[in-house]
N, C-alpha and C positions, 0 to 999 in steps of 0.2 A: 350332237351329231352334226358333223360337217359334210355338207353335200356340195358337189360340183355341178351335177346335172340331175334334173328331175324330169322324167318323161311319163306320159300317160297316153291312153287310148280313149277316144270318145266316139260314139256311134252317130252316124248322120241322122238318125231318127231322134236325136237329142240336141237340137240346135241351141237350146238355152244353155246347156252345159258348155258347149263349145264357146259361146259368147262370154260366159263367165271366165273360162280359162284364158281367152284372149285378153279380156279386161285385166286379168291378174298378171299378164306379161308373158304368157306362154306363146310360142310361135308354132304355126302349123308346119310340120316337116314333111308330111306325105299323106297319101291316102291309099289304103288297100281297098280297091273297088270291089263291090259286091262280096265282101268278106264274111258277112254274118247274115243269118236269116232273121227277119222280123216278121213273124207270122208266116204269110205266104209270099213275102217279097224279100229281096236281098237289100242289104244296107251296107254303106261304106264304113270302114274302120279308119278314123282320122287319127294320125299320130302327131302328138304335140310334145314340146319340151320347153324348158327354161334353163338357162345356164346361170351359174353362180354370179358372174359379172352382171348379167342382165337384171337379176333379182336385186343385187346390191345397188345398182343404179336406181332402181325403182325406190328402194328403201333409203338411199343416200349414204351407203356404207362402202368401205374399201373391201376388195376381194381378199381372201386368204386361202391357203392350201386346204383342199378338201377331196373327198372321194365321190364316186358316181353311184347312184341308186336308181331303181326303177319302181314306179308305182303301178301295181297291177292288182285288180280286184280289191282295191282299197288297202293293200298291204305294201310295204316297202321291201325290196329285195336288193342286195348288193349285186353289182354287175361284175 
């Protein structure tokens, strides 16, 4: 499977997950403020992504032609 872009959402009440994604090379693209309920409080939905070229730079490989997919609820969907 050739991917050009992988994006995900992480909630602000899960800062450890956001830190892991940042360490893996994902970039923070935006925040949907107060987008989800966490018990009796609202939490932000943090949008993150990594592009093929960024991933290949991390892994030390050259980019090649690919498609775009989205990670949502632990499943990949074509865009």
